[in-house]
C-alpha positions, -999 to 999 in steps of 0.1 A, spaced: 0 0 0 13 35 -9 19 57 20 -6 83 7 -35 59 6 -63 59 31 -53 93 46 -87 111 41 -95 109 78 -60 122 89 -54 158 97 -20 157 81 -8 140 49 23 119 49 47 134 22 56 111 -7 86 113 -29 66 135 -53 48 156 -28 77 164 -4 89 199 -6 126 198 -12 134 235 -20 131 254 13 114 226 32 107 249 61 79 265 40 61 232 36 28 224 52 11 190 49 -19 199 71 -51 191 52 -68 222 66 -41 244 52 -44 227 18 -82 230 18 -80 266 28 -58 275 -1 -78 255 -26 -111 272 -13 -97 307 -17 -82 301 -52 -103 303 -84 -80 288 -111 -59 256 -111 -33 245 -135 -35 209 -147 -3 193 -159 -2 161 -178 16 143 -207 -1 128 -237 20 110 -265 52 124 -249 38 160 -253 35 180 -220 5 202 -214 -4 226 -187 -41 238 -188 -57 265 -166 -93 256 -156 -118 263 -129 -124 237 -101 -144 229 -70 -137 208 -39 -160 185 -19 -143 172 12 -111 152 0 -118 154 -37 -110 181 -63 -134 183 -93 -126 197 -127 -151 199 -156 -155 209 -192 -168 197 -226 -165 160 -235 -148 172 -266 -119 187 -246 -86 172 -254 -74 177 -218 -104 160 -202 -105 131 -228 -68 126 -220 -73 126 -182 -102 101 -184 -75 76 -195 -62 76 -159 -31 96 -169 -10 109 -140 -17 146 -134 -2 174 -113 -26 201 -102 -13 234 -88 -31 264 -72 -12 295 -62 -23 326 -42 0 357 -45 -1 378 -13 27 403 -19 59 414 -35 90 411 -12 115 438 -20 149 431 -6 180 452 -5 197 430 -30 183 418 -63 192 382 -54 168 381 -23 138 396 -39 108 372 -34 71 369 -32 47 361 -3 25 333 -15 4 302 -6 5 273 -30 -8 237 -33 5 208 -55 -16 178 -59 -5 145 -76 -27 116 -87 -50 101 -113 -83 119 -122 -113 96 -126 -144 103 -146 -176 110 -126 -202 87 -139 -231 90 -114 -255 118 -122 -260 126 -86 -223 131 -80 -219 151 -112 -247 174 -100 -230 178 -66 -198 186 -84 -214 213 -106 -229 228 -75 -195 228 -60 -181 246 -89 -208 274 -87 -206 278 -49 -168 279 -51 -168 309 -75 -199 327 -60 -213 313 -27 -250 315 -25 -255 314 -64 -266 278 -68 -299 281 -51 -310 310 -73 -301 299 -107 -318 274 -130 -305 238 -123 -288 220 -152 -310 199 -174 -303 163 -181 -290 172 -215 -266 198 -200 -254 171 -175 -247 146 -203 -228 174 -222 -205 181 -193 -176 159 -184 -166 159 -148 -134 145 -133 -125 139 -96 -90 138 -82 -85 126 -47 -66 150 -24 -44 123 -9 -10 131 -23 -4 168 -19 15 195 -1 13 232 5 41 258 5 38 291 21 61 322 23 52 351 46 71 380 62 98 405 54 128 402 31 157 379 42 187 399 33 224 391 39 235 406 72 259 429 55 232 443 32 210 457 60 233 488 61 227 496 25 206 528 18 179 509 -1 142 508 8 130 472 16 98 458 26 66 440 14 41 454 -11 9 436 -3 -13 423 -32 -50 412 -32 -77 404 -56 -98 435 -62 -135 432 -68 -150 459 -90 -185 473 -92 -210 447 -106 -224 456 -140 -260 444 -146 -269 425 -177 -285 448 -203 -315 425 -206 -321 423 -168 -355 436 -157 -353 467 -135 -373 450 -108 -346 424 -101 -324 435 -73 -288 427 -70 -284 399 -44 -263 404 -13 -237 378 -23 -229 400 -54 -229 433 -35 -206 420 -7 -185 396 -28 -149 391 -18 -122 366 -18 
C-alpha cells in the first residue's frame, strides 16, 4: 500500500517522494486544513499532464468536496478526454499575497500560498455526484448562487464531463514575512519591505436584458475573496 492511501481521515498528509517539498522545506505544510483553505480561496488551477510524450499545462476552474477536487468541461476537450484515461496529473493552485523587495536583487521574493496535488483523475459517472460537483463549482466561485439559478438539465449534464481527483498526495508551500537579506546588506541605503497584493472586486455591472425590478443579491454586493 502506498503511504498516501487511506489518509482522508487524517489531519496531516504523509509526504511522498513526489509531494515532499525539497526546496526550502521549512515552508512546507502538509496539514489538510491548510491545503483545503488555499484551494477554497483560489479560483483557477493548472492541470499538468503528458499525452504522447507531449507535455500540457491547462488552466481551468475547479471545485472541492471534502477530499476530492473536481474539474469539468466539454466531453470534446482534449485535456479532459486525456485525463479520463487515468493519466497521472499534477494540479497546482497559487495565491499571491505580496511582493517582497529586498536590499539585493538576489533576495527579492514573493509572499504566496500554494498547493500541489498529484494523482489520477477519474471520470464521474453517477449523475448525482456530477450534479454535486457542478454545485461545488458554482458555490466555489460565487457562494449562494446555486440556489437562485436554473439547475442543469439532463442534456446539460450529459454534455458536461466531470473528473475527480483525490486530495491524498499533496503539499502546501507558504512564504510570509519580510525580506531575508544578507546581514551585510542591512546597512545599504535601499528601501526594503513588502508590497501587499490582493484580488480587487470591482462594481458589478447588470446585464443589459435584466428587468429593472430584479435587485442585486447580497452575495454579489458583498462579494470578496
